[in-house]
Residue, then its C-alpha position, 0 to 999 in steps of 0.5 A: m811762544d813756549k809752553e809756559e807762556f801758552i799756559i799763562k796766556a790763558f789766565l792773564n788779567d790785570i792781577n796775573g803776570d808779574d813776580g807776584a799777584v798784588l791785592d790791595k796791600w798784599c802780594f801773593s806768589k807761588d814757586l815749585f821746586f822739584e827733584n830732578v827738575h830744579f835740583k838733584r839730591e846728590w847736589l844738595n842736602l835736604k836742608q839746603i833743598a828746603y832752605k832754597a825752595m823758600l829763598v827763591n819765592i822770597s826773591d819774587a816778593i822782594v822785587m815787588n817791594a813786599k815784605p814776606q809774612f806767611v807761607l803755605l807749604g805743599l810737600g810731596l815726599p817719598k815713603t822711603l824718607s826717614k824721620n831724620e831726613i824729614l827733620s833735615l827738610q823741616k830745619g831748612f824751611l824753619e831756618c829760612a822762615k826765621k831769617f826773614n821773619i816769616k810764619i808757616i801757617g799751613g799746607d798739605t803733604i802727600e806721598n810722592d816718588k820724588i821730593a816736590i815742594s810747593i811754596s805759597l807766599i803771602s807778603k805785605i806791600n811796602k807803601k807801593a808795589v813795584f811791577r815789571k811794567g813801567l819802563k820808559k824810553d831812556h831809563l837806565l837798566a841795571y842789575t845787582g851783584k855779579l852774574g855767572t857764578s850759578l851757571k859755573g857752579l851748575e857746570l861743576l856739579q854736572n862734572g862731579k864736583k862739590l860746591p861750598f855750602n854758601h855757593t850762589f847755586i846753593r844759597p843765593k844772596l838776596k838783597p831786601k834792604f837795598f831794594y826796599d830803600i831804592a824802590k820808590f826810585v825804581s820804574c820796574a824790576m824783576d828777579i833774575s831767575d832764568g838768566l839776564s837775557k831771558d829775563l830782560s827779554r820778558l821785561l822789554a817785551l812787556n813794555k814794548l821797548g828795546v835796549k841799547f847795551f853800553k858794553e858787550l856782556d859775556f856768555y855767563t853774565l847773559y845766560s846764568g840762571e838761578e842768580y836771583e839778583i835784581l834786574f831793575a830800571f830807573d830814570k837818570r835823575y835818580e842815578n846818584i841816589i841809587k848809587k849812594i844807597a848801593k854803597k850804603h848797603k855794600t851792594k854792587i850795581n851794574i848799569f849795563g844799558k838803556a831802554i830804546k825804541g824797538s825790541y830785544e830777542f832772546i837767543g838761547r835755550e828755554h829753561h822751561f818747556 
């Protein structure tokens, strides 16, 4: 058990333990986005930092089948930040909030030696929430998009290269309309934030199942984090309708395996601590 799981275990209850906490028709989620932990300022400008900080939390709401409504914003900012730099942060938050029709309703600001962002998101459930739990034996496992781009981008940054403004590492491409349309056919889902292999291990462990891969997946597909693509499962009888919805939204889906009896062990470096 890593330290993150150790911490979470102390607070487990029937509400906690998913991408968001569902209470009645509302979903509550929180993400932290800290300098030198989640980003370096030489990699992203301040507007990009703020936009991505919002985006990674919105991703959690989407896979719970919830539409984001309100944000509480916590900021720890260095005293050396100029008003123009703070304005760039504000523009990133406001641009993302406008794109997803979210209202920023409050929060707190303190002085800190590094940029620290805390996002608390309040979202409205679309009829019925989708949880990580619900996977059954023989359900098909799939993910959206193409995995690996984020890790390859990170490697370029670590080698002193620059990325285009719309690169997946800087601005992940979320797929809310696609997921909201398939939600009623999905047995479970989560976003891919720590890599397919790690997040799949969480999904399978929770449902006490293993996986049969239909083909061998390469290193980048398995281990690229911060993709924010969607990992989901469904009964085979819904395969054709999900493919039809994917085509409608021009969304690539990859059916890579099915759930079987057994377990799946993640072998790799932990992204947390």
